[in-house]
GUVO-852096 format. One record per residue (C-alpha): x, y negated, z; residue number from 1; residue in three letters. Coordinates in steps of 0.25 Angstrom, whole numbers, plus 5000, padded with zeros to 4 digits. Layout:
! GUVO-852096
((X; Y; Z); NUM; "ALA") ...
This chain:
! GUVO-852096
((4728; 3839; 5083); 1; "MET") ((4718; 3847; 5084); 2; "VAL") ((4712; 3849; 5099); 3; "PRO") ((4702; 3858; 5104); 4; "GLY") ((4687; 3859; 5099); 5; "ASN") ((4675; 3850; 5104); 6; "GLU") ((4662; 3848; 5099); 7; "SER") ((4655; 3836; 5090); 8; "LEU") ((4652; 3828; 5102); 9; "ASN") ((4663; 3831; 5110); 10; "ALA") ((4674; 3821; 5114); 11; "SER") ((4687; 3823; 5125); 12; "SER") ((4700; 3813; 5127); 13; "SER") ((4716; 3816; 5127); 14; "HIS") ((4726; 3805; 5132); 15; "PRO") ((4731; 3797; 5122); 16; "GLU") ((4743; 3787; 5123); 17; "ASP") ((4736; 3773; 5125); 18; "ASN") ((4751; 3767; 5118); 19; "SER") ((4746; 3774; 5106); 20; "VAL") ((4732; 3774; 5105); 21; "LEU") ((4731; 3758; 5112); 22; "SER") ((4717; 3754; 5108); 23; "PHE") ((4717; 3764; 5095); 24; "ARG") ((4710; 3777; 5097); 25; "PHE") ((4714; 3792; 5096); 26; "ALA") ((4706; 3801; 5091); 27; "LEU") ((4703; 3815; 5094); 28; "ARG") ((4697; 3827; 5086); 29; "SER") ((4695; 3841; 5086); 30; "VAL") ((4691; 3852; 5075); 31; "TRP") ((4679; 3863; 5076); 32; "PHE") ((4675; 3869; 5067); 33; "TRP") ((4682; 3861; 5056); 34; "GLY") ((4674; 3849; 5060); 35; "ILE") ((4681; 3837; 5067); 36; "LEU") ((4675; 3836; 5081); 37; "PHE") ((4677; 3821; 5090); 38; "PRO") ((4685; 3819; 5100); 39; "MET") ((4686; 3804; 5110); 40; "SER") ((4694; 3795; 5106); 41; "LEU") ((4705; 3793; 5117); 42; "LEU") ((4712; 3781; 5123); 43; "GLY") ((4700; 3773; 5114); 44; "ALA") ((4695; 3761; 5122); 45; "GLN") ((4681; 3757; 5119); 46; "SER") ((4682; 3749; 5104); 47; "VAL") ((4673; 3739; 5101); 48; "GLN") ((4672; 3732; 5087); 49; "ALA") ((4675; 3719; 5095); 50; "THR") ((4691; 3717; 5092); 51; "ASN") ((4688; 3714; 5078); 52; "ARG") ((4680; 3698; 5072); 53; "PHE") ((4674; 3696; 5061); 54; "VAL") ((4674; 3677; 5061); 55; "PRO") ((4662; 3675; 5069); 56; "LEU") ((4655; 3667; 5061); 57; "SER") ((4652; 3683; 5052); 58; "GLN") ((4643; 3687; 5061); 59; "VAL") ((4630; 3699; 5058); 60; "PHE") ((4617; 3698; 5067); 61; "ASP") ((4618; 3710; 5077); 62; "GLU") ((4603; 3712; 5079); 63; "ASP") ((4603; 3711; 5061); 64; "ALA") ((4595; 3727; 5059); 65; "ARG") ((4602; 3731; 5045); 66; "ASP") ((4616; 3729; 5045); 67; "ILE") ((4621; 3725; 5031); 68; "PRO") ((4626; 3738; 5021); 69; "LYS") ((4639; 3732; 5022); 70; "ILE") ((4648; 3746; 5019); 71; "VAL") ((4651; 3745; 5002); 72; "GLU") ((4658; 3759; 5001); 73; "ALA") ((4661; 3771; 5012); 74; "ASP") ((4673; 3771; 5020); 75; "TYR") ((4677; 3784; 5017); 76; "ILE") ((4677; 3797; 5009); 77; "ASP") ((4664; 3801; 5015); 78; "LEU") ((4667; 3815; 5007); 79; "SER") ((4678; 3817; 5018); 80; "LYS") ((4671; 3817; 5030); 81; "ILE") ((4661; 3825; 5037); 82; "ILE") ((4655; 3818; 5050); 83; "GLY") ((4653; 3804; 5054); 84; "ILE") ((4652; 3798; 5070); 85; "SER") ((4638; 3790; 5070); 86; "LYS") ((4638; 3775; 5076); 87; "PHE") ((4638; 3775; 5089); 88; "ARG") ((4643; 3790; 5092); 89; "SER") ((4652; 3795; 5104); 90; "ALA") ((4662; 3799; 5094); 91; "GLU") ((4676; 3794; 5095); 92; "GLY") ((4677; 3781; 5105); 93; "HIS") ((4669; 3769; 5109); 94; "ASP") ((4668; 3760; 5097); 95; "TYR") ((4658; 3751; 5100); 96; "CYS") ((4655; 3735; 5098); 97; "ASP") ((4647; 3722; 5106); 98; "SER") ((4635; 3727; 5109); 99; "PHE") ((4637; 3744; 5112); 100; "GLU") ((4647; 3753; 5118); 101; "SER") ((4653; 3765; 5119); 102; "CYS") ((4648; 3770; 5107); 103; "ARG") ((4657; 3772; 5094); 104; "SER") ((4650; 3763; 5084); 105; "MET") ((4657; 3768; 5072); 106; "LYS") ((4657; 3780; 5064); 107; "HIS") ((4668; 3791; 5062); 108; "TYR") ((4670; 3800; 5048); 109; "PHE") ((4674; 3812; 5053); 110; "LYS") ((4682; 3819; 5042); 111; "PRO") ((4679; 3832; 5034); 112; "LYS") ((4687; 3843; 5042); 113; "ALA") ((4694; 3849; 5030); 114; "ASP") ((4696; 3832; 5024); 115; "ALA") ((4709; 3826; 5023); 116; "ASP") ((4705; 3816; 5033); 117; "TRP") ((4718; 3807; 5028); 118; "GLY") ((4712; 3807; 5014); 119; "SER") ((4699; 3802; 5017); 120; "ILE") ((4697; 3788; 5009); 121; "LYS") ((4693; 3775; 5018); 122; "ILE") ((4689; 3762; 5010); 123; "PHE") ((4683; 3751; 5013); 124; "SER") ((4670; 3749; 5014); 125; "PRO") ((4667; 3733; 5010); 126; "VAL") ((4672; 3725; 5002); 127; "THR") ((4679; 3714; 5014); 128; "GLY") ((4691; 3710; 5021); 129; "VAL") ((4701; 3718; 5032); 130; "VAL") ((4698; 3711; 5043); 131; "PHE") ((4708; 3719; 5052); 132; "ASP") ((4717; 3734; 5053); 133; "THR") ((4721; 3738; 5067); 134; "GLU") ((4730; 3752; 5064); 135; "GLU") ((4725; 3762; 5072); 136; "GLU") ((4730; 3776; 5078); 137; "TRP") ((4727; 3782; 5066); 138; "ALA") ((4725; 3773; 5054); 139; "GLY") ((4720; 3757; 5052); 140; "THR") ((4707; 3752; 5056); 141; "LYS") ((4701; 3743; 5047); 142; "ILE") ((4690; 3733; 5050); 143; "ASP") ((4685; 3727; 5035); 144; "ILE") ((4674; 3715; 5033); 145; "GLN") ((4667; 3715; 5025); 146; "PRO") ((4663; 3702; 5013); 147; "ASP") ((4650; 3706; 5013); 148; "LYS") ((4649; 3705; 5029); 149; "TYR") ((4659; 3699; 5034); 150; "PRO") ((4652; 3701; 5050); 151; "ALA") ((4657; 3716; 5047); 152; "PHE") ((4669; 3723; 5050); 153; "LEU") ((4670; 3737; 5046); 154; "ILE") ((4682; 3747; 5053); 155; "THR") ((4687; 3759; 5045); 156; "ILE") ((4697; 3767; 5056); 157; "PHE") ((4711; 3775; 5053); 158; "HIS") ((4711; 3774; 5040); 159; "VAL") ((4725; 3776; 5034); 160; "ARG") ((4725; 3763; 5025); 161; "LEU") ((4730; 3766; 5010); 162; "SER") ((4738; 3751; 5011); 163; "GLN") ((4739; 3740; 5021); 164; "PRO") ((4729; 3735; 5025); 165; "VAL") ((4728; 3722; 5033); 166; "ARG") ((4716; 3710; 5037); 167; "SER") ((4712; 3702; 5027); 168; "GLY") ((4713; 3712; 5016); 169; "ASP") ((4703; 3714; 5005); 170; "ARG") ((4694; 3726; 5001); 171; "VAL") ((4684; 3732; 4995); 172; "THR") ((4674; 3740; 4997); 173; "ALA") ((4677; 3755; 4993); 174; "GLY") ((4694; 3751; 4994); 175; "GLN") ((4701; 3763; 4999); 176; "GLN") ((4708; 3759; 5013); 177; "LEU") ((4714; 3773; 5016); 178; "GLY") ((4712; 3784; 5022); 179; "PHE") ((4707; 3791; 5035); 180; "HIS") ((4718; 3792; 5044); 181; "PHE") ((4718; 3806; 5045); 182; "GLY") ((4712; 3818; 5053); 183; "LYS") ((4717; 3811; 5067); 184; "GLU") ((4704; 3804; 5066); 185; "THR") ((4692; 3800; 5061); 186; "TRP") ((4689; 3790; 5052); 187; "SER") ((4680; 3778; 5058); 188; "ASP") ((4673; 3764; 5053); 189; "ILE") ((4664; 3755; 5060); 190; "ALA") ((4655; 3742; 5058); 191; "VAL") ((4654; 3732; 5064); 192; "SER") ((4650; 3718; 5061); 193; "MET") ((4652; 3703; 5069); 194; "ASN") ((4640; 3697; 5077); 195; "THR") ((4637; 3685; 5087); 196; "SER") ((4638; 3696; 5098); 197; "ALA") ((4651; 3702; 5094); 198; "GLY") ((4654; 3715; 5085); 199; "ARG") ((4642; 3724; 5082); 200; "LYS") ((4645; 3737; 5076); 201; "LEU") ((4636; 3744; 5066); 202; "VAL") ((4637; 3759; 5056); 203; "SER") ((4643; 3760; 5045); 204; "TYR") ((4631; 3768; 5041); 205; "PHE") ((4621; 3755; 5045); 206; "GLU") ((4632; 3746; 5035); 207; "ALA") ((4633; 3757; 5022); 208; "MET") ((4621; 3754; 5010); 209; "PRO") ((4614; 3766; 5006); 210; "ASP") ((4626; 3769; 4993); 211; "SER") ((4637; 3773; 5004); 212; "ILE") ((4626; 3780; 5014); 213; "PHE") ((4621; 3787; 5003); 214; "GLN") ((4635; 3795; 5005); 215; "GLU") ((4633; 3798; 5018); 216; "TYR") ((4617; 3803; 5017); 217; "HIS") ((4623; 3813; 5007); 218; "ASN") ((4632; 3820; 5016); 219; "ARG") ((4619; 3819; 5027); 220; "GLY") ((4619; 3809; 5034); 221; "VAL") ((4603; 3807; 5036); 222; "VAL") ((4601; 3791; 5037); 223; "SER") ((4609; 3779; 5045); 224; "ARG") ((4605; 3781; 5056); 225; "ASP") ((4612; 3797; 5058); 226; "SER") ((4624; 3789; 5058); 227; "ALA") ((4620; 3780; 5069); 228; "ILE") ((4616; 3783; 5084); 229; "ILE") ((4606; 3770; 5088); 230; "SER") ((4612; 3761; 5099); 231; "LYS") ((4598; 3764; 5104); 232; "GLU") ((4602; 3781; 5104); 233; "THR") ((4620; 3777; 5109); 234; "ARG") ((4612; 3768; 5122); 235; "ASP") ((4603; 3781; 5126); 236; "LEU") ((4613; 3789; 5124); 237; "ASP") ((4626; 3781; 5128); 238; "PRO") ((4640; 3786; 5128); 239; "LEU") ((4651; 3785; 5138); 240; "ILE") ((4664; 3779; 5134); 241; "CYS") ((4677; 3779; 5144); 242; "ARG") ((4689; 3771; 5139); 243; "GLY") ((4683; 3770; 5125); 244; "GLY") ((4680; 3787; 5126); 245; "LYS") ((4666; 3792; 5125); 246; "PHE") ((4664; 3801; 5138); 247; "THR") ((4652; 3805; 5133); 248; "THR") ((4646; 3806; 5121); 249; "GLN") ((4632; 3806; 5120); 250; "GLY") ((4619; 3815; 5112); 251; "HIS") ((4620; 3810; 5102); 252; "ARG") ((4627; 3817; 5090); 253; "GLN") ((4639; 3808; 5086); 254; "ASN") ((4642; 3814; 5072); 255; "TRP") ((4634; 3816; 5058); 256; "LEU") ((4639; 3828; 5051); 257; "LEU") ((4641; 3826; 5035); 258; "LEU") ((4635; 3835; 5026); 259; "SER") ((4648; 3840; 5015); 260; "GLN") ((4648; 3831; 5003); 261; "SER") ((4641; 3833; 4992); 262; "ARG") 
C-alpha cells in the first residue's frame, strides 16, 4: 500500500476496523523520493508502559542521573537502517510512562528503501529472561528482563520470531530472535524501568555502552543527546494527543537520518 506523499513531520489518519486492531496499532507509511515518511498510527489509544510489571521489590531510583548501560548487543542490523526517531518525538503514537504524557518515548528504526525489510535480523540486546510476549497486528512484541538489571525491561516490537518464544524462556545477548516483520511497519524498541513511583521510560541510547554507540557514531549520530528530545524541551514544545494519536507535530526535528554504512 503506497498512499500519497507526506512530509517528514506530517501525520494523517485513516479509519480501521476496531475489531481487528483492538488496542493494537496500524502504522501507515508512504514513500517519497525513495525515503519512507511517516503517517500516524490509527485506532490508537494512549499507551503507557504500565501494563507489565517486574516484582515491586526490584526497583530503580527514578531520580538517578546515570542510567546503567544495560544493553550488551545491538538489537537490530544497523547496516539496513536509514533513520531513527528521537526519544519523545511526535512519530507513531503516544507512548508514555507514569511521569510524562503525549509523546513517543521509544525509538522507531526506519529501514532503507532498498532493503528487504522482512530479512532484517532482530537480536536480544541482553542476556536475561523473556518476561512476556504479545501477538501484535504485525508480528510479536517481546519483553526481556535483563539478568543483571531486573528492574528493567526491554521491549521489541513487530518481530517475526524464528521459533516460538514464551514467558520464562532464557535468551542471551546477541542471540537472533527472528526478523523484522516487514514493510507494513517500522521496527521499534523501548526501555523501561520499574521505580517506586511507577514505570519510567528511558532512551535506548542512554542504556547502550560506548562500544555499541560507536557504531551509531560511525553513521553520523554525534552524541546520545542528539537522539533524545529532553523532557524540558518537549514540555516547552508540547504536543496535543487525541485518542492516542498526535494531532500536532511540534517544532522539533523528529528523526535522525543516518549516513551510509562505512
